C-alpha positions as CSV (number, residue, x, y, z in Angstrom):
1,X,17.0,35.6,29.2
2,X,16.7,37.6,26.0
3,X,13.8,37.4,23.6
4,X,13.9,34.2,21.6
5,X,13.3,34.5,17.8
6,X,12.3,31.4,15.8
7,X,11.5,31.8,12.1
8,X,8.9,29.1,11.2
9,X,8.6,30.3,7.6
10,X,12.1,30.4,6.1
11,X,12.5,31.1,2.4
12,X,11.4,28.2,0.2
13,X,14.5,27.2,-1.8
14,X,14.6,26.2,-5.5
15,X,15.6,22.6,-5.4
16,X,17.6,21.0,-8.2
17,X,15.9,18.2,-10.2
18,X,18.0,15.4,-11.6
19,X,17.3,12.0,-13.1
20,X,20.4,10.7,-11.4
21,X,19.5,10.4,-7.8
22,X,23.1,9.6,-6.8
23,X,24.0,13.2,-7.6
24,X,21.5,14.7,-5.2
25,X,23.1,16.5,-2.2
26,X,21.0,19.4,-0.9
27,X,20.6,21.1,2.4
28,X,17.9,23.7,3.3
29,X,16.6,25.4,6.5
30,X,13.3,24.2,8.1
31,X,13.2,26.1,11.4
32,X,15.5,29.0,11.4
33,X,18.1,29.3,12.9
34,X,18.0,25.9,14.5
35,X,17.1,23.1,12.1
36,X,18.0,22.1,8.6
37,X,17.5,19.0,6.5
38,X,20.2,17.2,4.4
39,X,19.0,15.2,1.5
40,X,21.6,13.0,-0.1
41,X,22.3,9.6,-1.7
42,X,23.2,6.9,0.8
43,X,25.7,4.7,-1.0
44,X,25.6,1.9,1.5
45,X,21.8,1.4,1.2
46,X,21.5,2.8,-2.4
47,X,18.7,5.2,-1.6
48,X,18.0,8.8,-0.9
49,X,18.0,9.8,2.8
50,X,16.2,12.7,4.5
51,X,18.3,13.6,7.5
52,X,17.1,16.1,10.1
53,X,19.9,18.2,11.6
54,X,19.0,19.6,15.0
55,X,21.1,21.4,17.6
56,X,23.5,19.1,19.4
57,X,23.2,19.0,23.2
58,X,26.0,17.9,25.5
59,X,25.2,15.8,28.5
60,X,24.9,18.8,30.8
61,X,22.5,20.5,28.5
62,X,20.4,17.4,28.2
63,X,20.1,17.2,32.0
64,X,19.1,20.9,32.1
65,X,16.5,20.2,29.4
66,X,15.0,17.3,31.4
67,X,14.7,19.5,34.6
68,X,13.0,22.3,32.6
69,X,10.6,19.9,30.9
70,X,9.6,18.2,34.1
71,X,8.8,21.5,35.8
72,X,7.1,23.0,32.8
73,X,4.8,20.0,32.6
74,X,3.5,21.0,36.1
75,X,3.3,24.7,35.4
76,X,1.6,25.1,32.0
77,X,-1.2,23.6,30.1
78,X,-0.2,24.0,26.5
79,X,-3.6,23.0,25.2
80,X,-5.0,26.2,26.7
81,X,-2.7,28.4,24.6
82,X,-2.2,26.2,21.5
83,X,-4.7,28.2,19.5
84,X,-2.8,31.4,19.9
85,X,-0.3,32.7,17.4
86,X,3.1,30.9,17.2
87,X,4.8,34.2,18.3
88,X,2.7,34.5,21.4
89,X,3.2,30.8,22.3
90,X,7.0,31.2,21.9
91,X,7.0,34.3,24.0
92,X,4.9,32.7,26.7
93,X,7.1,29.6,26.8
94,X,10.2,31.7,26.9
95,X,9.0,33.8,29.8
96,X,7.9,30.8,31.8
97,X,11.1,28.9,31.2
98,X,13.2,32.0,32.2
99,X,11.2,32.3,35.5
100,X,11.9,28.7,36.2
101,X,15.6,29.1,35.6
102,X,15.7,31.9,38.1
103,X,13.6,30.1,40.7
104,X,15.6,26.9,40.4
105,X,18.9,28.9,40.3
106,X,20.0,27.0,37.2
107,X,23.2,28.1,35.5
108,X,22.7,28.2,31.8
109,X,24.7,30.2,29.2
110,X,22.9,32.2,26.6
111,X,24.1,29.8,23.8
112,X,23.0,26.7,25.7
113,X,19.6,28.2,26.6
114,X,18.9,29.0,22.9
115,X,19.6,25.4,21.9
116,X,17.6,24.0,24.9
117,X,14.7,26.4,24.1
118,X,14.4,24.9,20.6
119,X,13.7,21.5,22.2
120,X,11.2,23.1,24.6
121,X,9.4,24.7,21.7
122,X,9.5,21.5,19.6
123,X,8.1,19.3,22.4
124,X,5.6,21.7,24.0
125,X,4.3,23.8,21.1
126,X,5.2,21.6,18.2
127,X,4.8,17.9,17.4
128,X,8.0,16.6,19.0
129,X,10.6,14.9,16.7
130,X,8.5,15.3,13.6
131,X,8.0,19.1,14.0
132,X,10.8,19.9,11.4
133,X,9.1,17.6,8.9
134,X,5.8,19.3,9.5
135,X,7.4,22.6,8.8
136,X,9.0,21.4,5.6
137,X,7.1,23.0,2.7
138,X,8.0,20.1,0.4
139,X,6.8,17.3,2.6
140,X,3.4,15.8,1.6
141,X,3.2,12.7,3.9
142,X,4.9,11.6,7.1
143,X,4.7,7.9,7.7
144,X,5.7,5.9,10.8
145,X,5.3,2.1,10.7
146,X,6.0,1.3,14.3
147,X,9.1,1.1,16.6
148,X,12.7,0.3,15.5
149,X,11.9,1.2,11.9
150,X,12.7,4.6,10.2
151,X,10.0,7.2,9.7
152,X,9.5,7.8,6.0
153,X,8.5,11.0,4.2
154,X,7.0,11.7,0.7
155,X,8.7,14.8,-0.7
156,X,7.2,16.9,-3.5
157,X,10.5,16.9,-5.5
158,X,12.4,13.7,-4.4
159,X,9.4,11.5,-3.4
160,X,9.7,8.6,-0.9
161,X,12.7,8.9,1.4
162,X,13.9,7.2,4.6
163,X,14.6,9.6,7.5
164,X,17.0,9.4,10.4
165,X,14.1,9.4,12.9
166,X,13.4,6.2,14.8
167,X,11.0,5.5,17.7
168,X,12.7,3.1,20.0
169,X,10.0,2.4,22.6
170,X,6.3,1.6,22.5
171,X,5.6,3.9,25.4
172,X,7.3,6.9,23.6
173,X,5.3,6.2,20.4
174,X,2.0,5.6,22.3
175,X,2.5,8.9,24.1
176,X,3.0,10.7,20.8
177,X,-0.1,9.1,19.2
178,X,-2.0,10.3,22.3
179,X,-0.6,13.8,21.6
180,X,-1.8,13.6,18.0
181,X,-5.2,12.6,19.2
182,X,-5.4,15.6,21.6
183,X,-4.3,18.0,18.9
184,X,-7.1,16.5,16.6
185,X,-9.6,16.9,19.4
186,X,-10.1,13.2,19.5
187,X,-9.4,10.4,22.0
188,X,-7.5,7.1,21.6
189,X,-7.3,4.2,24.0
190,X,-7.0,0.4,24.1
191,X,-10.8,0.3,23.6
192,X,-10.7,2.8,20.8
193,X,-7.3,2.2,19.1
194,X,-8.0,3.8,15.7
195,X,-7.5,7.6,15.1
196,X,-8.8,9.5,12.1
197,X,-8.8,13.2,12.4
198,X,-7.4,16.6,11.4
199,X,-4.7,18.7,13.1
200,X,-5.4,22.4,13.7
201,X,-3.6,23.3,10.4
202,X,-5.9,20.9,8.5
203,X,-3.4,18.1,8.0
204,X,-5.0,14.6,8.1
205,X,-4.0,12.1,10.7
206,X,-4.5,8.4,10.7
207,X,-3.0,6.4,13.5
208,X,-3.2,3.1,15.5
209,X,-2.6,2.8,19.2
210,X,-1.9,-0.8,20.2
211,X,0.2,-3.8,19.1
212,X,-3.1,-5.7,18.8
213,X,-3.8,-3.7,15.6
214,X,-0.3,-3.3,14.2
215,X,2.4,-5.7,15.3
216,X,5.3,-3.2,15.4
217,X,3.4,-1.0,17.8
218,X,1.6,2.3,17.3
219,X,1.7,3.8,13.9
220,X,0.7,7.1,12.3
221,X,0.4,8.7,8.9
222,X,0.1,12.5,8.4
223,X,-1.1,13.9,5.1
224,X,0.0,17.5,5.3
225,X,-2.5,20.2,4.5
226,X,-1.2,22.6,1.9
227,X,-2.1,26.1,2.9
228,X,-1.3,27.4,-0.5
229,X,-2.3,24.7,-3.0
230,X,-0.9,24.2,-6.5
231,X,-2.3,26.6,-9.1
232,X,-3.4,25.4,-12.6
233,X,-0.2,27.0,-14.1
234,X,2.0,25.0,-11.7
235,X,0.4,21.8,-12.8
236,X,1.3,22.6,-16.3
237,X,4.9,23.1,-15.2
238,X,4.9,19.8,-13.4
239,X,3.5,18.2,-16.6
240,X,0.5,16.8,-14.7
241,X,-1.9,18.3,-17.2
242,X,-1.8,20.1,-20.5
243,X,-3.0,23.7,-21.0
244,X,-5.8,22.3,-23.3
245,X,-7.1,20.1,-20.5
246,X,-7.3,23.0,-18.1
247,X,-8.9,25.2,-20.7
248,X,-11.5,22.5,-21.2
249,X,-12.4,22.4,-17.5
250,X,-12.4,26.2,-17.4
251,X,-15.2,26.2,-20.1
252,X,-17.1,23.4,-18.4
253,X,-17.1,25.1,-15.0
254,X,-18.1,28.4,-16.5
255,X,-21.1,26.7,-18.0
256,X,-22.0,24.8,-14.8
257,X,-21.3,21.3,-16.1
258,X,-20.6,18.5,-13.5
259,X,-17.2,17.0,-13.1
260,X,-15.9,14.0,-11.0
261,X,-12.2,13.5,-10.4
262,X,-11.2,9.8,-9.9
263,X,-8.0,8.0,-9.2
264,X,-6.2,5.9,-6.5
265,X,-4.9,7.0,-3.1
266,X,-2.6,10.0,-3.3
267,X,-2.9,10.2,-7.1
268,X,-3.5,14.0,-7.0
269,X,-7.3,14.1,-7.0
270,X,-7.6,16.9,-4.5
271,X,-4.7,18.8,-6.0
272,X,-6.5,18.8,-9.4
273,X,-9.8,19.7,-7.7
274,X,-8.2,22.7,-6.0
275,X,-6.6,23.8,-9.3
276,X,-9.7,23.7,-11.4
277,X,-11.7,25.5,-8.7
278,X,-9.7,28.6,-9.8
279,X,-12.0,28.5,-12.9
280,X,-15.2,29.0,-11.0
281,X,-16.7,32.4,-11.9
282,X,-15.7,35.0,-9.3
283,X,-19.2,36.1,-8.4
284,X,-20.4,32.5,-7.9
285,X,-21.4,31.1,-4.4
286,X,-19.5,27.9,-3.6
287,X,-20.3,25.5,-0.8
288,X,-17.8,22.7,-0.1
289,X,-18.3,19.6,2.0
290,X,-15.4,17.5,3.3
291,X,-14.8,14.9,6.1
292,X,-11.4,16.4,6.8
293,X,-10.4,19.9,5.6
294,X,-8.2,19.8,2.4
295,X,-9.7,22.4,0.1
296,X,-8.4,25.9,0.0
297,X,-10.2,28.1,-2.6
298,X,-9.0,31.6,-3.5
299,X,-12.4,33.3,-3.2
300,X,-14.5,35.2,-0.7
301,X,-18.0,33.8,-1.5
302,X,-17.2,30.3,-0.2
303,X,-18.8,28.4,2.6
304,X,-16.5,25.5,3.7
305,X,-18.2,22.7,5.7
306,X,-16.5,19.9,7.5
307,X,-18.1,16.8,8.9
308,X,-18.0,16.1,12.6
309,X,-17.5,12.8,14.3
310,X,-19.8,11.5,17.0
311,X,-19.1,11.3,20.7
312,X,-19.6,8.0,22.5
313,X,-21.7,5.0,21.6
314,X,-24.9,7.0,21.1
315,X,-23.3,8.9,18.2
316,X,-24.1,12.2,19.9
317,X,-23.3,15.3,17.9
318,X,-22.5,13.5,14.6
319,X,-22.7,15.6,11.5
320,X,-21.9,13.4,8.5
321,X,-21.4,14.3,4.8
322,X,-24.9,13.2,3.9
323,X,-26.4,15.8,6.4
324,X,-24.0,18.5,5.3
325,X,-24.7,17.9,1.6
326,X,-28.5,17.8,2.1
327,X,-28.3,21.1,4.0
328,X,-26.0,22.7,1.5
329,X,-28.7,22.8,-1.2
330,X,-30.7,25.1,1.1
331,X,-27.8,27.5,1.1
332,X,-28.4,28.6,-2.5
333,X,-25.0,27.4,-3.9
334,X,-24.0,28.0,-7.5
335,X,-21.4,25.3,-7.1
336,X,-21.2,22.4,-4.7
337,X,-17.8,20.7,-4.1
338,X,-17.6,17.4,-2.3
339,X,-14.0,16.5,-1.1
340,X,-14.6,12.7,-1.4
341,X,-17.7,10.8,-2.4
342,X,-17.9,7.4,-0.9
343,X,-21.4,6.8,0.7
344,X,-25.0,7.6,0.7
345,X,-24.2,11.3,0.1
346,X,-23.6,10.4,-3.5
347,X,-27.4,10.0,-4.0
348,X,-27.9,13.6,-2.8
349,X,-25.0,14.9,-4.9
350,X,-26.4,13.4,-8.1
351,X,-29.9,14.6,-7.3
352,X,-28.4,18.0,-6.9
353,X,-26.7,17.7,-10.3
354,X,-30.0,16.7,-11.8
355,X,-31.7,19.8,-10.3
356,X,-29.2,22.1,-11.8
357,X,-26.6,22.6,-9.1
358,X,-23.2,22.4,-10.7
359,X,-21.1,19.9,-8.7
360,X,-17.4,18.9,-8.5
361,X,-16.1,16.0,-6.4
362,X,-13.5,13.3,-6.1
363,X,-14.0,9.5,-5.8
364,X,-11.7,6.5,-5.5
365,X,-11.8,4.7,-8.9
366,X,-9.2,4.0,-11.6
367,X,-11.5,4.0,-14.7
368,X,-15.0,5.0,-15.7
369,X,-16.2,1.3,-15.6
370,X,-14.9,1.1,-12.0
371,X,-16.5,4.4,-11.1
372,X,-19.9,3.2,-12.4
373,X,-19.7,0.0,-10.5
374,X,-18.8,1.8,-7.3
375,X,-21.7,4.2,-7.7
376,X,-24.1,1.2,-8.4
377,X,-23.1,-1.0,-5.6
378,X,-23.4,-0.6,-1.7
379,X,-22.9,1.5,0.2
380,X,-23.8,4.1,-2.6
381,X,-26.4,2.1,-4.7
382,X,-27.1,4.8,-7.2
383,X,-29.5,4.1,-10.1
384,X,-27.3,3.8,-13.2
385,X,-29.5,6.1,-15.2
386,X,-28.9,8.9,-12.7
387,X,-25.2,8.8,-13.6
388,X,-26.2,10.5,-16.9
389,X,-26.2,13.9,-15.1
390,X,-22.4,13.6,-14.8
391,X,-20.8,15.3,-17.7
392,X,-17.0,14.7,-17.4
393,X,-14.7,12.4,-15.5
394,X,-11.0,13.2,-14.9
395,X,-8.9,10.1,-14.2
396,X,-5.7,10.8,-12.2
397,X,-2.9,8.3,-11.8
398,X,0.6,7.7,-10.5
399,X,3.2,7.3,-13.2
400,X,6.9,6.8,-13.6
401,X,8.5,9.0,-16.2
402,X,12.3,9.0,-16.7
403,X,12.6,7.0,-13.5
404,X,10.8,9.7,-11.6
405,X,7.5,9.3,-9.7
406,X,4.9,11.7,-11.0
407,X,1.2,12.3,-11.2
408,X,-0.7,12.6,-14.5
409,X,-4.2,13.4,-15.6
410,X,-4.3,10.1,-17.5
411,X,-7.5,10.8,-19.4
412,X,-10.6,12.9,-19.5
413,X,-13.8,10.9,-20.3
414,X,-17.2,12.3,-21.1
415,X,-20.4,10.3,-20.2
416,X,-22.7,10.1,-23.2
417,X,-25.2,7.6,-21.9
418,X,-25.5,5.0,-19.1
419,X,-28.4,2.5,-19.5
420,X,-30.4,0.7,-16.8
421,X,-27.9,-2.2,-16.8
422,X,-24.9,0.1,-16.2
423,X,-23.5,-0.1,-19.7
424,X,-21.9,3.2,-20.6
425,X,-21.3,5.0,-23.9
426,X,-18.3,7.3,-23.4
427,X,-16.1,9.7,-25.3
428,X,-12.5,10.4,-24.4
429,X,-11.4,13.9,-25.8
430,X,-8.1,14.0,-23.8
431,X,-5.5,11.3,-23.2
432,X,-1.9,11.1,-21.8
433,X,0.4,8.7,-23.7
434,X,2.9,7.1,-21.3
435,X,5.2,6.0,-24.2
436,X,6.2,9.6,-25.2
437,X,4.9,11.4,-22.1
438,X,2.7,13.6,-24.3
439,X,-0.9,14.8,-24.0
440,X,-3.3,14.3,-27.0
441,X,-6.8,15.6,-27.6
442,X,-9.4,15.0,-30.2
443,X,-11.1,17.8,-32.2
444,X,-14.5,16.6,-31.1
445,X,-15.7,17.4,-27.6
446,X,-19.2,16.2,-26.6
447,X,-19.5,18.5,-23.6
448,X,-19.3,21.4,-26.0
449,X,-22.3,20.1,-27.8
450,X,-24.2,20.1,-24.5
451,X,-23.1,23.7,-23.8
452,X,-24.1,24.7,-27.3
453,X,-27.6,23.2,-27.0
454,X,-28.1,24.6,-23.5
455,X,-26.8,28.1,-23.9
456,X,-27.0,28.7,-27.7
457,X,-23.3,29.3,-28.0
458,X,-21.8,28.2,-31.3
459,X,-19.4,25.3,-31.3
460,X,-17.0,27.4,-33.3
461,X,-16.8,29.9,-30.5
462,X,-16.4,27.2,-27.8
463,X,-13.4,25.7,-29.7
464,X,-12.0,29.2,-30.3
465,X,-12.3,29.8,-26.5
466,X,-10.5,26.5,-25.8
467,X,-7.5,27.5,-27.9
468,X,-7.2,31.0,-26.6
469,X,-7.5,30.0,-23.0
470,X,-5.0,27.2,-23.4
471,X,-2.6,29.7,-25.0
472,X,-3.2,32.1,-22.1
473,X,-2.5,29.5,-19.5
474,X,0.7,28.4,-21.4
475,X,1.8,32.0,-21.6
476,X,1.3,32.4,-17.8
477,X,3.5,29.3,-17.4
478,X,6.1,30.7,-19.8
479,X,6.2,34.0,-17.9
480,X,6.4,32.0,-14.6
481,X,3.2,33.4,-13.1
482,X,2.8,30.8,-10.4
483,X,1.5,32.9,-7.5
484,X,-1.8,31.8,-6.0
485,X,-3.4,35.2,-5.9
486,X,-2.0,36.6,-9.1
487,X,-3.2,33.5,-11.0
488,X,-6.8,33.9,-9.6
489,X,-6.7,37.7,-10.4
490,X,-5.8,37.0,-14.1
491,X,-8.6,34.4,-14.4
492,X,-11.1,36.7,-12.7
493,X,-10.1,39.5,-15.0
494,X,-10.6,37.3,-18.0
495,X,-14.2,36.8,-17.0
496,X,-14.7,40.5,-16.8
497,X,-12.7,41.7,-19.8
498,X,-11.2,38.9,-21.9
499,X,-9.9,41.2,-24.7
500,X,-7.8,43.2,-22.2
501,X,-6.2,40.1,-20.8
502,X,-5.5,38.6,-24.2
503,X,-4.0,41.9,-25.3
504,X,-1.9,42.2,-22.1
505,X,-0.3,38.8,-22.8
506,X,0.3,39.6,-26.5
507,X,-2.1,37.1,-27.8
508,X,-4.5,37.4,-30.7
509,X,-8.0,36.0,-30.9
């Protein structure tokens, strides 16, 4: 057979946005030249549908596929080669399948083989039926709620959609959950029916294995890892934040103040965290700590750490967030980033803030009051007065604007003082107004007073910097500078020679 070519990174299309979902009818390629997706309005059910279009096999081709799969299962151990490049895995699978066809004297036309090979690739190298969704740049989450119910996806542009994928048998779904566990380097069984892990590409997996846990059978949810995260400029374009908010965080991080990003599940906390990390000075040493890998920082002097689960009942080999964070302060970091604060590691993080290590993190809470209560109560049990080392809290939330699901930086709140009883004096310099979908900010920023007292910089200069940096970010948005590396290059250049950058964008100080 000839060399097989599969393009796993087709061009990312520009998708049309419309308030009227009934007008949506788009199709784009996921795995070229084999698979595309059709997104359209289903009149019968009055909802958007995400329909995967794979090569159609006639009965004879289906039988040939079964023969090849059965024999390949005995010949190859895909786990041995799964860490290789996609090209080398495709080449290896193609050569092995071609040898089998010769040995078994199977009669397969070139066109049939190419269609059949796609399914071999999908099921041996990929993640079976969900592989096209995994390869879709726009998909954030893939959700399966059990058998005989459609798999759902969360799309960056069109949000929640039903797909045309169903799992019809518990055995089929159980086998797939086992495959997910193997790819995560974990183990699931009837004795250990819960799976929480990361795929090799960094995507987070949560799954259940038995009907004892979930009545519809095994389930799984995959939160896809974004290899190239959103830039600050893209968040302006999505109206998630205002340029002034981003300029504020730029100044805070430059001066090593401490920031926590709060919000509910999937409210965009990590997205914002990744975006404001662009503002960390280029020469700074950054150490990040996560339980599952989600951060992707455009910098060289970065030490990413990921917690490791234990093996067996004795908790052998466990490395938790607490241990990683405690160790990180011995690695001379200028900035410490914690992917999600939720346990005893919070005490170490706040002690680090108190000792002068600039820290950024995320935590589940929908207001400053809720945040303080979470930090005070088990399992964190932080002394309320220690919360005073926190300078700013960014509160992310889901919102519906013009009938469209979106994410907003709802407010930015500064901690002025927290007393022993947990009562907080706060100041809110930035606020999103849902009634007119506009961002507002006050002229007074308490964090600037801290910076002025600490570094001797005049308040006048700090406000001047806020305005010029906000204008620069907006100008980058206006010029459609969304590229990951170009964005970081401009921000780095601003640290070295702000006058040159301001001049290049036609701005005046």
